[in-house]
ZAMARGU-4260 file (C-alpha; in steps of 0.2 Angstrom, whole numbers, plus 5000, padded with zeros to 4 digits):
<rodrens>
0) 5058/5798/5530 | 5069/5810/5538 | 5068/5802/5555 | 5074/5786/5549 | 5088/5794/5541
5) 5093/5803/5557 | 5091/5786/5566 | 5102/5777/5553 | 5115/5791/5554 | 5118/5788/5573
10) 5123/5770/5572 | 5133/5758/5561 | 5118/5753/5551 | 5126/5745/5536 | 5136/5734/5548
15) 5122/5728/5558 | 5112/5724/5543 | 5125/5715/5534 | 5129/5704/5550 | 5110/5701/5552
20) 5108/5696/5534 | 5124/5684/5535 | 5116/5675/5550 | 5099/5674/5542 | 5107/5667/5526
25) 5116/5653/5535 | 5100/5649/5545 | 5090/5648/5528 | 5104/5636/5520 | 5102/5624/5535
30) 5093/5608/5529 | 5092/5597/5544 | 5075/5597/5554 | 5076/5602/5573 | 5072/5585/5579
35) 5086/5578/5569 | 5098/5591/5575 | 5093/5588/5593 | 5096/5569/5590 | 5114/5572/5583
40) 5119/5583/5599 | 5129/5598/5601 | 5138/5598/5585 | 5121/5599/5576 | 5114/5612/5587
45) 5129/5623/5585 | 5124/5624/5566 | 5109/5633/5572 | 5116/5642/5587 | 5130/5652/5579
50) 5119/5659/5565 | 5105/5663/5577 | 5118/5672/5588 | 5125/5682/5573 | 5107/5688/5570
55) 5106/5693/5588 | 5122/5702/5587 | 5117/5711/5571 | 5101/5717/5579 | 5110/5723/5595
60) 5122/5733/5585 | 5107/5742/5577 | 5097/5744/5594 | 5112/5747/5605 | 5127/5755/5595
65) 5136/5760/5612 | 5142/5742/5613 | 5146/5740/5595 | 5164/5735/5597 | 5160/5720/5608
70) 5146/5715/5597 | 5156/5716/5581 | 5170/5706/5589 | 5158/5692/5594 | 5150/5693/5577
75) 5166/5690/5567 | 5170/5675/5579 | 5153/5668/5576 | 5155/5671/5557 | 5171/5663/5556
80) 5165/5648/5567 | 5150/5645/5555 | 5163/5639/5543 | 5165/5623/5552 | 5147/5621/5559
85) 5135/5627/5546 | 5138/5621/5528 | 5154/5631/5526 | 5147/5646/5533 | 5131/5646/5522
90) 5141/5641/5506 | 5153/5656/5510 | 5140/5669/5507 | 5133/5671/5525 | 5150/5670/5532
95) 5157/5684/5521 | 5142/5695/5525 | 5145/5692/5543 | 5163/5696/5543 | 5160/5712/5531
100) 5146/5718/5543 | 5157/5715/5559 | 5172/5725/5551 | 5161/5739/5545 | 5153/5740/5563
105) 5171/5739/5571 | 5177/5753/5560 | 5162/5764/5562 | 5166/5780/5572 | 5151/5790/5580
110) 5150/5809/5579 | 5162/5810/5563 | 5155/5821/5549 | 5156/5815/5531 | 5174/5815/5525
115) 5179/5828/5512 | 5185/5821/5495 | 5204/5821/5494 | 5206/5824/5476 | 5195/5839/5472
120) 5197/5848/5456 | 5205/5864/5458 | 5200/5872/5442 | 5183/5872/5433 | 5181/5859/5420
125) 5184/5871/5404 | 5197/5882/5412 | 5215/5879/5407 | 5226/5875/5422 | 5239/5888/5426
130) 5257/5884/5425 | 5266/5884/5442 | 5276/5899/5446 | 5295/5897/5444 | 5307/5904/5456
135) 5317/5920/5450 | 5333/5916/5441 | 5348/5915/5453 | 5336/5914/5469 | 5342/5901/5480
140) 5335/5895/5497 | 5329/5908/5509 | 5327/5920/5494 | 5346/5924/5494 | 5354/5925/5477
145) 5365/5910/5474 | 5379/5922/5466 | 5382/5932/5482
</rodrens>
C-alpha cells in the first residue's frame, strides 16, 4: 500500500482519474451502435472519438506526468467539445468531470510539499487569549515621546 501511495504522490492522480472517469461516463451514455455511427458519418464518429481520447489523455496523465500540461489542455478541449458531439457531454456529468480533472492536472505542481494551514490556532483550546500589548503612554513612532 505504501508503494501505491508513493506512486500516486508523484503524479496528478485525481486529475487523471477524473478525466478518465469523465470520458468513460460519456462513452457509457452513448446509445447508438457502432454500425449506425459508421453509417451516419463523421459527426456520429466524433461522439465516440472525443470521449475515447479523453480516456486516453487521462491515462497518459497518470502514466506520463511529465507531459501533464499538454494532456490537460487537450483534455479540457475534448471535454468541452463533447457538449456538441456526445449527448450534451454525457448529460453534463462527463463533461464536468473532464473539465475538473483537466483543471486539477493543469494546476498540479510536482515536488511541492503539503501546504501549511493558514489559520492555525495560536493558543490551546482551553487557554484564554492574551490581550495585545499596548504602547507606553506618550510613545510615538520610533519610540520617541510625542511631547518632546
